[in-house]
C-alpha positions, 0 to 999 in steps of 0.5 A: 701562498707561503710567507717566505715565497711572498717575501721573495717575490716582493723583494724581487719585484722591488729590486726590478722596479728600483732601477726604473725608479732611480732614473725617474724620481726619488722613492717616497718615504711612506713607501719604504716604511710600508715595505719595512712593515710588510717584511716585519708582518711576514716575519711575525706570521712565520713566527706564529704571531698572526695577530701582530702580523695582522696589525703590521699588515694593516699599517702597511696598507695604510702607508700604501694608501698614503703613497697612492694619495700623496704620490699619484704619479709615482709607480701607480701599478706597483702601489696598486699591486702591493696594496692589493697583496697587503689587503689579500694578506689582511683578508686571509689572516682575518678569516684565519684568526677567529677560527683558531681559538674556537676550533671544533672538539672531537666528537664520538666516532661515527661509523664510516660512511660514503664520502659526500661529493667533492666540493670546491675548496674556498681556500684553494679557490682563493689562492687560485684567484690570488695567483691569477691576480698576481699573474695579471699584475706581473704581466702588467708590470712586464708589459710596462717594463717592456714599454720602458725598455722600448722608450729607453732604447729609443732614447738611446738611439736618439742620444747616439744620433745626437752624439754623432751630430755633435761629433760631426759638428766638432769635426766641422768646427775643427776644420773651420778653425784649422782653415781660419788659422791657415787664413790668419797665418797667410793674412799675417804674412801678407800684412807683415809684407805690406807693413815692410813695404809701407815702412820702406815707402815711409823711409823713401818718403823721408829720404825724398823729403830730405832730398827735396829739402836739400834741393830747395836749399840748393835752389835757394843758394843758386838763386842767391848766387844768381842775384849776387852775380846780377847785382855785381854785373849791374855794379860793373856795368854802372862803373863801366858806364861812369868810366865811359862817360868820364872818358868821353868827357875827358876826350871832349876836353882833349878834343877842345885842347887839341883844337885850341892847340891846333889854333895856337899852332897855327897862330904860333907856327912861325915861331920855334917856340910854338914849334917846340910847343907843338912838338910837346903838345903832339907828344902829349897828344900821342900819349893821350891817344895811347892812353885813350887806346889803352882805355878803349882796350880796357873798356872792351875787355870789361865789356867782353868780361861783362858779356862773358859773365852775363853769358855764364850767369845765363848758362848757370841760370839755365842749368839751375832752371833745368836742375830745378825742373828735374827735381820738381819732376822727381818730386812730382813722381815721388808724390804720385808714387806716395799717392799710388801707395795710399791704395796699398795703405787702405788695403793694409787697413782692410787686411787688418780689419779682416784679421780682427774679424777672423780673430773674432770668428776664431774666438767664437769658434774657440768658444763653440769648440769649448762648449762642444768639448764640454758637452762631449766630456759630459757625455763621456763622463755620464755615458748614458748609452753605456748606462742604458745598455747596462740597464737594458741588460739588467731589465732583460735579465729581470724580465727573464726572471719574472717570466720564469716566476710566472711560468713557475706560478702557472705550473703550480696552479696547474699542479694544484688544479690537477691535484684537486681533480685527482684528489677531490677529498683533499682539503 
């Protein structure tokens, strides 16, 4: 095999495996050193310096053996193939190098004779065996690349499914967030309305408290006025009783005086003086009767005024009692209203707790959506599907090139065999 073709084949094989290895691991430095030594050995062989080329081939074989020992899981088929190729090159040069300095000298010419029967050329057989071995290795590499391509296609399908699942999750999360936002807005509106109602109830409660204070003040003032009227009435009644007692005592005195006067008039009836006295006393008696009648009228008026005052006080007391009952009923109704609104206050607190829970759910959904966005952004930035498609396309192209190379090798093998059959004497 020509060294230039070998170099082309090795470079092509390295280029094919480079894309696969960069996705799995970093290339060992010994492998790169072996590859550089292999290229230098081919260049030395092309320049005719076979001894130097043989030494470089041996160094490259040592490097490949180090790669096989230190990195047993890194591309074992590739390392085996390159080590076998290097060893074949070493064997070929070792066979060729000792024979060059001791080349046979030309002897005397001999008469032409019948050529001996054709024997198989060892070098050609060795080349054919090497071609077959390279073909088997290339077929193994192709099979491995096909398996790798199938695994990558399967991973690509899995990633596509996972991407679709994440997109569906993102859409569902966005829907849940929209529903949560709508529910939050409704709850906030309802909470605001409830707060307004609570504020209105609190304002009504304050007004009722103020009105209750005013009613209490009015009741207290009415009670004070009622007590004042009762005290004044008691004072008036006591004064009237004293006046009546004084009038009764005075009347008794007057009755005694009248009786005394009547006796004196009987005693002094015969005399004019007694008559004049009688007349005077009679006038005084009439005057006293008139005063007594006036005093009786005054007492009657006082009694009527006292009764009227008592009736007015009773009526006013009834009115204040009715007003107090009405205010008590109103206060009781307001208390019942406030107590009934306690349920609304509890519901408002429950709504606030629900809003806090919804806000927490919203935060959780926001974090989940941010994680999904980061995952989608990462998937978009490192678009594995696109990279895998491109890598699959490259692998397919490289497989096509390898198959063309294998077909060319098979064609060359067939041509070599056909040439050996047609020209058995050709070395």
